[in-house]
C-alpha positions as CSV (number, residue, x, y, z in Angstrom):
1,M,7.0,-13.3,-13.3
2,L,5.6,-9.9,-12.2
3,I,2.1,-11.2,-12.7
4,L,2.8,-14.2,-10.4
5,W,4.3,-11.9,-7.7
6,I,1.6,-9.2,-7.8
7,G,-1.5,-11.1,-8.6
8,D,-4.7,-9.6,-10.0
9,W,-4.2,-6.1,-11.3
10,R,-7.7,-5.0,-10.2
11,A,-6.8,-5.5,-6.5
12,V,-3.6,-3.5,-7.0
13,A,-5.5,-0.8,-8.8
14,L,-8.1,-0.6,-6.0
15,R,-5.4,-0.2,-3.4
16,G,-3.8,2.5,-5.5
17,L,-7.2,4.3,-5.8
18,A,-7.7,4.1,-2.0
19,A,-4.2,5.6,-1.4
20,L,-4.8,8.3,-4.0
21,A,-8.2,9.2,-2.6
22,F,-6.7,9.3,1.0
23,G,-3.9,11.5,-0.2
24,I,-6.1,13.9,-2.2
25,F,-8.6,14.3,0.7
26,T,-5.7,15.0,3.1
27,L,-4.2,17.7,0.8
28,V,-7.5,19.3,-0.1
29,W,-8.3,19.8,3.6
30,P,-4.9,20.4,5.2
31,R,-6.5,21.7,8.4
32,L,-8.4,18.5,9.1
33,T,-9.2,17.9,12.7
34,L,-7.2,15.2,14.3
35,W,-10.2,13.0,14.5
36,A,-10.9,13.2,10.8
37,L,-7.3,12.4,10.0
38,V,-7.5,9.3,12.3
39,V,-10.7,8.1,10.6
40,L,-9.2,8.7,7.1
41,F,-6.0,6.9,8.0
42,G,-7.9,4.1,9.7
43,A,-10.2,3.6,6.7
44,F,-7.2,3.6,4.3
45,V,-5.1,1.0,6.1
46,L,-8.2,-1.1,6.9
47,V,-9.2,-1.3,3.2
48,D,-5.6,-2.0,2.3
49,G,-5.4,-4.9,4.8
50,V,-8.7,-6.3,3.8
51,F,-7.8,-6.3,0.1
52,T,-4.5,-8.0,0.8
53,L,-6.1,-10.7,3.0
54,A,-8.9,-11.2,0.4
55,A,-6.3,-12.0,-2.2
56,V,-4.8,-14.6,0.0
57,I,-8.1,-16.1,1.2
58,S,-9.4,-16.3,-2.3
59,G,-6.7,-18.9,-2.9
60,A,-5.4,-17.2,-6.0
61,P,-2.5,-19.3,-7.3
62,R,-0.4,-16.1,-7.7
63,T,-0.4,-15.5,-4.0
64,R,0.7,-18.9,-2.8
65,D,4.5,-18.2,-3.0
66,R,4.1,-15.0,-0.9
67,R,1.3,-16.2,1.4
68,G,3.2,-15.5,4.6
69,W,4.3,-12.0,3.6
70,L,0.8,-11.1,2.4
71,I,-0.9,-12.4,5.5
72,F,1.6,-10.4,7.7
73,E,1.0,-7.3,5.5
74,G,-2.8,-7.6,5.7
75,I,-2.8,-8.2,9.5
76,V,-0.5,-5.2,10.1
77,S,-2.7,-2.9,8.1
78,I,-5.9,-4.1,9.7
79,A,-4.4,-3.8,13.2
80,A,-3.3,-0.2,12.4
81,G,-6.8,0.6,11.2
82,I,-8.5,-0.9,14.3
83,I,-6.1,0.9,16.6
84,A,-7.0,4.2,14.8
85,F,-10.7,3.5,15.2
86,V,-10.5,2.4,18.8
87,W,-8.7,5.5,19.9
88,P,-10.3,8.4,17.9
89,G,-9.0,10.9,20.4
90,I,-5.4,9.8,19.9
91,T,-2.8,12.5,20.2
92,A,-1.0,13.9,17.2
93,L,2.3,12.4,18.4
94,A,0.7,9.0,18.9
95,L,-0.9,9.1,15.5
96,L,2.5,10.1,14.0
97,Y,4.2,7.1,15.6
98,L,1.3,4.8,14.6
99,I,1.7,5.9,10.9
100,A,5.5,5.7,11.1
101,A,5.4,2.1,12.5
102,W,2.9,1.1,9.8
103,A,5.0,2.6,7.0
104,L,8.2,1.1,8.4
105,L,6.8,-2.4,8.7
106,L,5.1,-2.4,5.3
107,G,8.1,-0.8,3.7
108,A,10.4,-3.5,5.1
109,V,8.1,-6.2,3.8
110,R,7.9,-4.7,0.4
111,L,11.6,-4.1,0.1
112,A,12.4,-7.6,1.3
113,A,10.0,-9.1,-1.3
114,A,11.4,-7.0,-4.1
115,V,15.0,-8.1,-3.2
116,Q,13.8,-11.7,-3.2
117,I,12.4,-11.4,-6.7
118,R,15.0,-9.1,-8.3
119,H,16.6,-11.8,-10.4
120,E,13.2,-13.1,-11.6
121,I,11.5,-10.0,-13.0
122,D,12.5,-6.8,-14.7
123,D,10.0,-4.6,-12.8
124,W,11.3,-5.5,-9.3
125,W,12.2,-1.8,-8.7
126,L,8.5,-0.8,-8.4
127,P,7.9,-2.6,-5.1
128,A,11.5,-1.8,-4.0
129,L,10.9,1.9,-4.6
130,S,7.6,1.7,-2.7
131,G,9.2,-0.1,0.2
132,A,12.2,2.3,0.3
133,L,9.9,5.3,0.2
134,S,7.8,3.9,3.0
135,I,10.9,3.4,5.2
136,A,12.2,6.9,4.4
137,F,8.8,8.3,5.2
138,A,8.7,6.5,8.6
139,V,12.2,7.7,9.5
140,F,11.3,11.2,8.6
141,L,8.2,11.2,10.7
142,V,10.1,9.8,13.7
143,I,13.0,12.4,13.5
144,T,10.6,15.4,13.1
145,P,7.9,14.8,15.7
146,G,7.4,18.4,16.6
147,A,6.8,19.5,13.0
148,G,3.2,20.4,13.7
149,A,-0.1,18.9,12.5
150,L,-0.3,20.9,9.2
151,V,3.2,19.7,8.1
152,I,2.4,16.1,9.1
153,T,-0.9,16.3,7.2
154,W,0.9,17.5,4.1
155,L,3.6,14.8,4.4
156,I,1.0,12.1,4.8
157,G,-1.1,13.4,1.9
158,W,1.8,13.6,-0.6
159,F,3.1,10.2,0.6
160,A,-0.3,8.6,0.0
161,V,-0.7,10.3,-3.4
162,F,2.8,9.1,-4.5
163,I,2.2,5.5,-3.3
164,G,-1.3,5.6,-5.0
165,V,0.3,6.7,-8.3
166,L,3.0,4.0,-8.0
167,L,0.3,1.3,-7.3
168,L,-1.8,2.4,-10.2
169,T,1.2,2.4,-12.5
170,L,2.0,-1.1,-11.3
171,A,-1.6,-2.2,-11.8
172,F,-1.7,-1.0,-15.4
173,R,1.7,-2.6,-16.1
174,V,0.4,-5.9,-14.7
175,R,-2.8,-5.6,-16.7
176,K,-0.8,-5.1,-19.9
177,L,1.4,-8.1,-19.1
178,Q,-1.7,-10.3,-18.3
179,H,-3.2,-9.4,-21.7
180,E,0.0,-10.1,-23.5
181,S,0.5,-13.4,-21.8
182,D,-3.1,-14.4,-22.4
183,G,-2.5,-14.1,-26.1
184,R,0.7,-16.3,-26.0
185,V,-0.6,-19.2,-24.0
186,P,-2.1,-22.0,-26.2
187,G,-5.7,-22.8,-25.3
188,V,-6.2,-19.6,-23.3
189,K,-8.6,-17.0,-24.7
190,P,-7.4,-13.4,-24.5
191,A,-9.2,-11.5,-21.8
192,T,-11.6,-8.8,-22.8
193,A,-11.2,-5.3,-21.5
């Protein structure tokens, strides 16, 4: 069931790598200018949204049951990326609220999806944990708006690294399940690595 809910492991892995790269770049250069942070954030959410919509547009059978959620998630990510690129001189507080809104919306979507599939799969806790952490991150950003750019940069960096690691873990788990299921289905050749 996890394979049906998640879809292709490669798309999940690419999203995880994008999150991980964004987080590492943010942590390596903690004194990034606000403009650079806006560009990095915009690129990250834009790529995330494009990959999500690409999975839906490709018509993959694994995305049919969650088509509405995936379209919403993709549009929210792309909209957040466009807003970040249209307003490169955005203030630190506005960027903070933009990131918080994005994390809250996607966290709620992921948590709702995980709750919906909790009786069908064993690994429902991975998207649930991702959603809960996104919501907690959003709340923390909103209640500490005066924390300063450096603290915000570190929070964003660690959050992105953690989400990237979770997505990569999920991708490799799905890859393993896909390979296992390929070997058990009659008439289906096992996939090559």
